[in-house]
Every structure is written in C-alpha cells, then in structure tokens.
C-alpha positions in Angstrom: 0.0 0.0 0.0 1.1 3.6 -0.6 -0.2 6.9 -1.9 -0.8 5.0 -5.1 -2.4 2.0 -3.6 -4.8 2.5 -0.8 -7.2 0.3 -2.8 -10.0 2.8 -2.7 -12.2 3.0 -5.8 -11.3 6.1 -7.9 -13.8 8.8 -8.7 -12.9 8.3 -12.3 -13.5 4.6 -11.9 -17.2 5.2 -11.0 -17.8 6.1 -14.6 -15.4 3.7 -16.3 -12.7 1.6 -14.7 -9.2 1.9 -16.2 -7.2 -1.1 -14.9 -4.2 -0.2 -17.1 -3.8 3.3 -15.5 -4.7 2.0 -12.0 -3.1 -1.4 -11.2 -5.2 -1.8 -8.0 -8.2 -2.1 -10.4 -6.3 -4.7 -12.4 -5.9 -6.6 -9.2 -9.6 -6.3 -8.5 -10.4 -7.7 -12.0 -8.2 -10.6 -11.3 -9.9 -11.3 -8.0 -13.3 -11.3 -9.8 -11.9 -13.8 -12.3 -10.9 -16.4 -9.7 -13.3 -15.9 -6.7 -16.8 -17.3 -6.7 -19.7 -17.5 -4.2 -19.0 -19.9 -1.3 -15.2 -19.7 -1.8 -12.5 -19.4 0.9 -10.2 -16.5 0.3 -7.4 -14.7 2.1 -6.5 -11.0 2.4 -2.9 -11.2 3.6 -2.5 -7.5 4.1 -5.8 -6.0 5.3 -4.7 -2.4 5.6 -7.8 -0.1 5.2 -10.0 -3.1 4.2 -10.8 -2.2 0.6 -9.6 -5.6 -0.7 -11.2 -7.3 2.2 -14.6 -5.9 1.3 -14.2 -6.8 -2.3 -13.3 -10.3 -1.5 -16.2 -10.7 0.9 -18.6 -9.6 -1.8 -17.1 -11.9 -4.4 -17.1 -14.9 -1.9 -20.6 -14.3 -0.6 -21.7 -17.3 1.5 -18.0 -18.2 1.9 -15.3 -17.1 4.2 -12.6 -14.4 4.1 -9.5 -14.6 6.4 -8.0 -11.1 6.9 -4.5 -10.7 8.4 -2.7 -7.6 9.6 -0.1 -7.0 12.4 -1.6 -3.6 13.1 -4.7 -3.5 15.2 -5.4 0.0 13.8 -5.8 -1.5 10.3 -8.2 -4.2 11.5 -10.3 -1.6 13.3 -10.5 0.5 10.2 -11.4 -2.6 8.1 -14.0 -3.8 10.5 -15.8 -0.4 10.2 -15.6 -0.6 6.4 -16.9 -4.1 6.3 -19.9 -3.4 8.6 -20.7 -0.2 6.6 -20.8 -2.5 3.5 -23.1 -4.9 5.2 -20.5 -7.7 5.5 -20.6 -9.9 8.6 -17.6 -9.9 10.8 -17.7 -13.0 13.0 -15.0 -12.0 15.5 -11.7 -10.3 15.9 -8.8 -12.5 17.0 -5.4 -11.6 18.6 -3.1 -14.2 17.0 -4.3 -17.4 18.7 -3.0 -20.5 16.9 -5.8 -23.0 16.3 -8.5 -20.3 16.3 -10.3 -21.7 13.4 -10.9 -25.1 15.0 -14.3 -23.8 16.2 -17.5 -23.3 14.2 -18.1 -19.9 12.6 -19.4 -17.5 15.1 -18.4 -19.4 18.2 -17.0 -17.3 21.0 -14.9 -18.8 23.8 -12.0 -17.6 25.9 -9.8 -20.3 24.2 -10.3 -18.5 20.9 -8.9 -15.3 22.3 -11.8 -13.2 21.0 -11.8 -9.6 21.9 -14.8 -7.4 22.7 -18.4 -8.2 22.2 -19.7 -11.6 21.1 -19.7 -11.9 17.3 -22.7 -10.6 15.4 -23.5 -11.7 11.9 -25.3 -9.0 10.0 -27.9 -9.6 7.3 -31.3 -11.2 7.0 -32.1 -14.4 8.9 -30.6 -17.4 7.2 -27.8 -15.5 5.5 -24.9 -17.3 7.0 -21.6 -18.7 5.8 -22.2 -21.6 3.4 -25.3 -19.9 2.0 -24.4 -18.5 -1.4 -27.5 -16.2 -1.2 -25.7 -14.2 1.5 -24.6 -10.7 0.4 -21.0 -11.2 1.7 -18.8 -13.9 2.9 -18.1 -14.1 6.7 -14.9 -12.2 7.5 -12.5 -13.3 10.2 -10.0 -10.5 11.1 -6.8 -11.9 12.6 -4.1 -9.8 14.2 -1.2 -12.0 13.3 1.8 -12.1 11.0 0.6 -13.3 7.5 3.5 -15.7 7.5 1.4 -17.8 9.9 -1.7 -17.9 7.7 -1.5 -21.7 7.3 -2.1 -22.0 11.0 -5.5 -20.3 10.7 -7.0 -21.0 7.2 -9.2 -24.1 7.0 -9.3 -25.8 3.6 -7.9 -24.6 0.3 -8.2 -21.0 -0.9 -9.5 -19.7 -4.2 -7.4 -16.6 -3.9 -4.8 -15.0 -1.6 -4.3 -11.3 -2.1 -1.3 -9.1 -1.0 -1.2 -5.3 -1.2 2.4 -4.5 -0.2 3.9 -1.4 1.4 2.6 0.6 4.3 -0.8 1.4 5.8 -2.1 4.6 4.1 -2.6 7.2 6.9 -0.6 5.1 9.3 3.0 4.8 10.4 5.1 4.6 7.2 8.0 3.1 9.1 5.8 -0.1 9.4 6.0 -1.8 6.0 5.9 -5.2 4.5 9.5 -6.6 4.1 11.1 -8.8 1.5 11.9 -11.8 3.8 8.6 -12.0 5.5 6.6 -11.3 2.4 8.3 -14.1 0.5 7.8 -16.5 3.3 4.1 -15.5 3.4 3.8 -16.0 -0.3 5.2 -19.5 -0.1 2.6 -20.2 2.6 -0.1 -18.8 0.4 0.9 -21.0 -2.6 0.6 -24.0 -0.3 -3.0 -23.0 0.5 -4.1 -22.4 -3.1 -6.5 -24.9 -4.6 -5.9 -26.0 -8.2 -6.8 -23.1 -10.4 -6.5 -20.7 -7.5 -4.6 -17.4 -7.7 -2.1 -15.5 -5.7 -2.5 -11.7 -6.5 0.2 -9.3 -5.3 0.2 -5.5 -5.8 3.8 -4.3 -5.5 5.2 -0.8 -4.7 8.9 -0.3 -5.3 8.9 3.4 -4.6 9.3 3.5 -0.8 12.6 2.7 1.1 11.9 -1.0 1.7 10.0 -1.4 -1.5 12.8 -1.9 -4.0 14.3 -4.9 -2.2 10.9 -6.4 -1.6 10.0 -6.0 -5.3 13.1 -7.7 -6.4 12.6 -10.6 -4.0 9.0 -11.1 -4.9 9.6 -11.2 -8.6 12.6 -13.5 -8.1 10.4 -15.9 -6.2 7.8 -15.9 -8.9 10.3 -16.3 -11.6 11.7 -19.4 -9.9 8.4 -21.2 -9.6 8.2 -24.4 -11.7 6.3 -23.8 -14.9 4.7 -27.3 -14.7 3.0 -26.2 -11.5 2.2 -22.5 -11.9 1.4 -19.8 -14.5 2.8 -16.4 -13.6 2.0 -12.9 -14.9 3.8 -9.6 -14.1 2.1 -6.4 -15.2 3.8 -3.0 -14.9 3.4 0.6 -16.2 6.5 0.8 -18.4 6.4 4.6 -18.8 5.6 5.7 -15.2 9.0 5.3 -13.5 10.3 2.8 -11.0 7.9 3.8 -8.2 4.7 2.9 -10.1 2.6 0.0 -8.7 2.9 -3.4 -10.4 0.7 -6.5 -10.2 2.0 -10.0 -10.0 -0.4 -13.0 -10.5 0.5 -16.6 -9.8 -2.1 -19.3 -10.7 -1.7 -22.9 -9.6 -2.1 -25.2 -12.5 -5.0 -27.6 -12.5 -8.8 -27.6 -12.4 -10.8 -27.1 -9.3 -13.7 -29.6 -9.1 
C-alpha cells in the first residue's frame, strides 16, 4: 500500500474503470476472475480493508480470512466491512488453532476480543449460504507468515497489497523476507486453479528490495505447477505500482 495504492475506488472509476492506469483495479479484476460465491479467500494485508470488502462480496456465502499485524488496520477494516453490510464474526489476537471452532463461536480459548460476534444480514444469511450478500470475514491480528495455522481448507485466492498502511506509520512496512515466506505459505494453500495476486510498490525505502525478492520468487516457480504474470506501467517510472499474479495449475472440481 502507498499513496498510489490504498485500494479505494477512484472517482474516475465510478464512470469507467481503467485497470491499465490504476493497477489496483487490475488486481480487482483478477480477484473477480478467480473468486466465486462460497469460496474461501485470504486477504494477507488487510490495511484499510478495501480488498477485504471486495473479497467478501465476491465470496458471498463463503469465508474471508484477513491478516494484519496492526490493530489499527483491523479496526478500520471492521468499520468498512460493517458499513458495506458484510458480517464480521469475531476479531482475533493471533491465537493458533483459532479456526478449530465453528463460525461465530466465542470462547476464551479462541482469544476473541470485545463483544460476542454478530452476523449481520437477513435471517438465514450465514456462511455456506451463497445467497448471502457477503462472505463471513475473520479479522486476525497476526503475521501473515502464519496464515496456514488459521486457514481451513484450500483457498481460491490469496491477495497481498504490499507497502505501508495509508494514513498510518510509514515506518511499518511489509518486508522482503517476511513477504516471500508468506507468499510461499499462500501458494501451499491455493487450490488447483487458485490465484495469488500481489500489488507491489517499489517506490518506498523498503519497496525496491521487496519488489526484487517477490519477482525473483515468482520467476523461480516451476512452470509445470504455476502460471505467472507480471504487469507494470512501463512509462511511469520505478515507483509505479505493479501487479503479480500466480495461478496454480489444475482444475478445481
């Protein structure tokens, strides 16, 4: 995330989207291609919650796992999700094994903070019901490198929006080593035909090294197992956002 990439829909985009000029919209188009109602999906960098809301709408009746190490980001995202009418089952504080329970359960063992979870929407609109307006979102305050400890089942998509929290402390950024480790975890969670979608920002101090590491990892993936795509604005300078997509080969049945 950065000044380029807070993920918010552009005013121009209300009339006509331009995914070439705005790579965050390209990432959104890719999400829509690979996520279906009832799917399990992961937002590995919740930030302000724009991608989280988009994923919840695409995966209506399914489940979204949202990770961020900053409580401030999860609080912002929770507000945005509720404003969008998306159910937030609980907020967790990095408790391994959290997802062993059923959706909506609240026990001290789960480390749930605050009020008991409340699922918004009409009666009967619950996870697993594809008529629901949104997927159930679980906001988890934990390092995204640990996502495999929390995510149940295979994921249709895992989304990263790298950089720092817009409006937050710019000294807190995603980093090359932890991002690559989290990406490897994400790849292990993808179902056949599932997509890893990464928006990259090389313009901030830690961004250049992170960009190089992420692209190197993608370039080393075996071609018989993955398709990879790298999209960048070639006339906008080195700091412009870029999009990386990795699709696990195979067909989801």
